[in-house]
N, C-alpha and C positions, 0 to 999 in steps of 0.2 A: 123385036123388042126395042123400045126407045133408047137412044144413047144418052149417057149421063152428060152433064155440062162439061165434064172433063174431056169428052170426045169432040168438043167443038160446038155442041148444041147450047142454045141459050139457057141460062139458069132458070129454074122454075120460078114463077111469080110467088111472092110471099103470100101466106094465107090471108083471106079477107079480114077486114077490121073486126074488132070484137063486137061492134054494134051491127054488123051485117048478119042476117040470118044464116048465110052460108058459112060464116066463120065462127058460129057459136056451137060448141060441142053439146051433145045431149046432156040434160041435167044430171044424169047418173054418173057422168064422167067428171063433173066439176069438183074442184076442191071445196070442201065445206069449211067456211070460215065465218065465225060470228062477228058482229060489229066490234071493232077495236083490234082485229087481227088474231083473235084467239081461235084455236082449232076446236072443232067439235069432236072431242076425244071419245065420246060415246060410240060414234060410228067406227072409229078405229078399233076400239076394244071389241065391239061385236064382230067386226070383220076378222080381227086377229083370232077370235075364238072359233069362227067358222073355218079358218085356214089351219087351225092347229091339227097336226098329224098328217097334213097333206103331203104328197110326194111330188117330186119334180117331174114334169112332163115336158118334153122339148117343144111339142106343138103348143102346149099351154103357155110356155115361156114366150114363144113367138107371138102369140096373140097378145100377151101382156106387153111385150116390147112395142108392137105396132100401136096398141092403144095408147101407150105412154107418148109415142111420137105424135099421134093425132092430137093429143092434149097440149103438146108443147109448141113452142115457137119454132120458126124455121131454123134459127140458130141452134137451139137445143137438138133439133132433129139431126143436124149435121154432126153434133157431138156424138149422139148415139150411133150414127152410122159409122163414124170413125172407130167406135168401140166394137162393132159387130162384124169384125172380119171373119173370114171362113175358119180361122184357127181357133175361134172361141167355142165352137161346138153347136151353136144354134143352127148354123147352116147357111149356105149361099143364098137362100131365098131372102133372108133378112138383109144381107149385104146389098142385094140388087133392088130391093123394093122400098127401102127406108125413105129415099128421097121422094118417091111418089106418094107415100102414105100421108105426108103432111098436107097434101092438097085434097085429100079425101075428107068427107064429112061424116061425123057420127061414127057408128060402129060398123061401117061397110066391110073393112078388112077383117075385123073381129068376127063378123058373121060368116064371111067366106072361109075363114080358117077353122071355124068350130067343128065341121065334120071330120077334120083330119086329126083331132086330138086322140080319139080312141084308136085310130089307125097306126099312129106312130108309137103309141104305148109308152111305158116307162123306160127311162134310161138314166144311167148314172152320169151326172154332168162332169165335165173336166174341171180340174182345179182352177183354170183360168176363168171359166164361167162362174164358178162359185165365188171367186174374188170379185168379179164384176157385180154379181147379184148382191153381195154383202155391201159394196159401196153404194149401189143404187138404193138399197134399203136404208143405209145410214143417212143418205142425203135426202131421200124422198119417201122413206118408209111409211110415215104417217099418211101421206097422200095415197100411196099404193094400197094400204090396208083400208082406208076409208072408201076408196072407189072399188074395192074388190078385185084389184088387179092381180092376176096370177103370179106376178113377179114378187109379190109380198112374201117374205120368208115367215113360215110358221115357227113358233118356238118348239124345239125338240131336243132330245138327248141323242148324241151320236157317238159312234166309235169307229175310228179309221175312216171317217167321212161318210158313214152310212147311218141313217136314222134307226134308232132302236125302238122296237115295239114294246110298250110297257105292259107286257103280259108275262106272267111268271114262266110259263113253259117256253115262250118265244125268246125271252131273255136268256134262259138257260142254254138254248141252242146258239144264240148270237154271241154270248160271252162265255165260252167254255172256261171252266176253272174260276168262275166269279168268286171273289173273296168277300169277307165281311167288313173290310176296310175300303171305303170308296172315296176317291177324291174327284170332285166335279170342277172342271175348269170353265170359267165364264169369260168370254172374250169382250173386247171393248168396241167402241163406236167404229162403224164402217168395216168391221173385221168379221171373221167367221172362225169356225172350229179348225179349219185347215191352216190358218195363218199363225197358229201357235208355233209351228215348226220354223226355226230360224237357224241357218248355218249348220244344218244337219242335226240340230238338237231340238227336242220337244220335251218340255217339263213333265207332262203327264207320262209319257213313255219311260222317261228316266226314273220317275217315282215308282212305276211298276217294277222296273228292273232292279232298283236299289233297295226299295223298302217293301215291295210286295203289295202296294196299293193297287186297286183296280181303278183305272182312270177312265172317266167319261167326260164328254164335252157337251156344253150347251151351245146351241145355235139359235139365234133370235134376230128379230127385226129391230135393229138399234135405232131406227128412226122414230119409234113410238116413245111416248113419255116413259121415263125411268119407272115411275110408279105403276104404270100399266104393265111393263115387263116384270116388275117385282111381284105383282100378284100372280102372273103367269108362271114365274119361276117357282114360287111357293107351291102352287098346285102341281107343278111338274115334279118337284122333289118329293112331295107327299106320295104321288103315284109311284115314283121310283122305290121309295122305302117299302111300300106295301107290296110291290110286285117283284122285288129283287129275289133271285133264286135261293139265297141263304139269308139268315137274319143279318141286318146291317148293324154291326157292332160300333162302327165309328164312321162318321161322314165328315169330310173336310171340303172346304171351298177354296179354290185358288182363282182369284179374280184379277183381271187386268183392266186398268183404266175404267171406262164406264161400267164394266162388269162388276166392279166393287160397289158402285152406287146401286145397281140392280140387286145385288146380294143383300145389301143393307135394307133395301126396300122390301125384299122378300121376307126377312125376319119380322119386319113390322106387320106385313100382311098375314103372317102365320100366327098371330096372337089369339086366334079363335080356339076355343076348347076342342080337344080331340085331334089336333094336328100333331103328328108324330115326329116329323123330320127335324125340327129344331133341337129336340132332345137327343138326337144322334150326333149333332155337330159338336166337336171339341175345339176345332181350330179353323180360323179363316185367315188367309194371307192375301193382302191387297198389294198389287204391283202397280205403282203409278196411278192410283185412283185419285181423281180430283175431288176429294171430300169437301173442300170449301171452294170449289170452282176453278176455272181455268181462264186466265187472261186472254188466251188465244181465241176462245169463243166470244169474249166480250169485244174483241177487236174484229170479230166476224170472219176470222181466217182459219178456224179449226179445220174446216172441211178441206181447204186447200192444202194444209200441211199433211193431213191424213192421206189425201189423194196422191200427193207427191211421194209418199212412202209405200203405197200399196201398188202391187204389180198390175199391169194390163189396164190401168185406169187413167192414164195420162190425159186422154181427151176430156175427161170430166172436169179437169182443172180449169177448163174454159167456161164452166158454168158461172153465172153471176152468183150473187149471194143467195143461194138456196140452202136454207137450214131447217131441218126437220125439228119436230118437237123434242126428240131425243137430244139433238145437238144443242138446242137452246137450254135444255136442262143442265148442261155442263157449265153454264155461265157462273152459277153459284153453287152447284152441286145439289140440285133438287132431288129429293127421294120420296116425297109425299105428294098426294093429290093437292093438298091445300097450299103447297109451295108454288103452284102455277095456276090453279083454278081461279077464274074471274079476273085474270090479268092479261094484258097484251104482252106476249112473250118476246116480242121484238123491241119493246120500249125499254130504254135504259132506265135504271132506277136502283134503289138500295136493295140489299139482300133481303128477299121476302121469306126466307125459310123459317120453319119451326124447328128448333133444336131436336135432334134425334140421337140419343146416346147409342153406343154399341151395345149389343146384347150382353148382359152381365154374366151369363153362364158360359160364354165362349171366349177362348184366348185368341185375341185378334192381333195380327202382326202386319206391319206395313213396310214396304220397300219403296224408296224414292230414287229417282235417277237424277243425276246432275251432269251437265256438260263440263262443269269445272273439273280440273285435274285432281283436286284434293281439297281438304277442308281449309287449307291456307289460301286458296285461290278466291277471287271475288265470288260471292254466292250467285249461282245460276240454277235455273230449273232444267227440265229435260227437253225444252223446246215447246212443250204444251202445258205441263203441270208444274207449278212451283213446288219446291221441296216441302215447305210447311203444309201446303194443301195435301200433298201425298202422304204425309206422316200424320195427318189429322190435327195438326196444331192450329190454334186460333187464339187471338188475343182476348176474345170474349170467352170467359170460362163456360158460359152456357153452350157454346158451340165446340169447345175443345173436346176431342174424343178421348183424351187421357190414355193414350196407348203408352205403356211403360217403355222407357228407353231400351230396355233389354229385348223388346219385341219390335224395335224399329231398326232400319239400316239404310244407308245411302250408298248407291252404286255410283262411284265417281267415274267421270270420263265417258259417259254413255248418254243415250237419248231415250225418249219414251218407248221406242220399239226395241231398243237394245235390251230392255228388261226381259224379253222373251228368249234371247239367245245367249246371254252372257253366262259363262260357266260359274262365276262367283255368285251370281244371283241364284242360280239353281242350287248351289251348295248351301246357301243360307236357307232357302225354302226346305230343302231336304233335311237339314238339321232341326228345323222347327217341327217338321212332321214326323221325325224319326220315332 
C-alpha cells in the first residue's frame, strides 16, 4: 500500500483544472445552480422525498463520503480525512483511502463499493458519527440531497436515537406505554436529535419524567430550505397523529433555533383541508429561534460558530464560506418559498420576507438567551441570535409576532446552546407545558 505524504512520500498532485476532462466530475455529481447563484430546490425536494424513511448503512455512508471527496477540492478532502478517524465508526478504510480518492475520476470508488452495501448491512451509528453527519448536512445538505448522496439525512421521527416506523402496531412495540400527550422536539441547524442532551440533562426526557408527556425527536437535513423542511415536517406530524397507538389528545412542539422556523413553516404548509395535526397542538415553545434573522449569518460566520460548539467537527471549521440553503435562510428568518424563490441567496439586500403571523389557535412561547449577566447589563444576544429576534419582536408591526410578555422569557448569562442544558430554562418550559 502506498505511503501517505506524512511517511516521507511527496504529496499527491492537486486535481486537474476544472476545464480539463480528467478534472470534470460526471454531470450527475455536479451542484445544480441556476444563473445568479440560486439553488434548484426542486431536485433537493425530490431527493429528500426519495430518502425519506431510509436507514443508515455504513457501506452506503462510505460511498457517500468518498463521492463527496471526489467532488471536493484537495483542501476539502484533507478536512474530511481529518474527520474520518477510526474512532468515528465508518472504519479504517475511509481513513486510508480518502487522500487517494481525490485523484480518481467520476464514480470509480462509488462503483467499487456498491457490492459491499448489502454485505455490511444495517448498523446503528455511534453518536460521534451522528454529530458529523448532522454538521455535514447543515453545511452541505442541499448539495447532498440534490446529488442523491447517501449521506443526506432523511426527515424522521426518533426516540433514543432510533428511527420510529410510522405504523400503528410497530409504534406500539417501539414506544411501550405511549400516552395521549406527545411533545415533539425539533433541533436546529447543524444539529440532530442526540444533541439535545447537555450536561446530563435532556428536555424531552425530563418532561416525560415530570409531566408524563411522551417525547419524540425530529431528525432532518438542516441544509435544505426551511420551507422544504416545513412541508416535510407537516407531512410527518400528520402521519404520526394517524398512526399513534392511542388517540393524540394534545401535541406540543419544542423547537430550538432553526427548528422554530421549520415548525412555523409546517403550520403554513398544513393549511389544506383534512390535515389533523394542527388541531391537536395547544402549545409551541421556541428556544433561541431567529424569527427575524441572525446577524451571524449575514456576516457569513454562522457555520463557523456552530462548528466550534459541536463535538468531533473541528476540522470542518477550516472550510471556506460554504453555506447551504438552510443556513442562508437564517439571514432574515425565511419560512416560505416566496421568501427565497427567484433570488440570489448569497447577495446582500433588504429583508425579502412576506409576514407570517403565528397560528392563532396555538399558545406560542419564546425563550431568548443573552450573554449579559442581567437586564441592567448592556444588551447582548446569545452569540448567534439577538434577543428581539428570538422573542419575535420587530419594529415593523406587520412582522412583530405579538407574543405576550407572559409567554416570553430571557435566560441571562448563557449562550445559544446553553438553552438546551440550563435547569432554569427547563423549569420555564415545564411550567408552560404543565
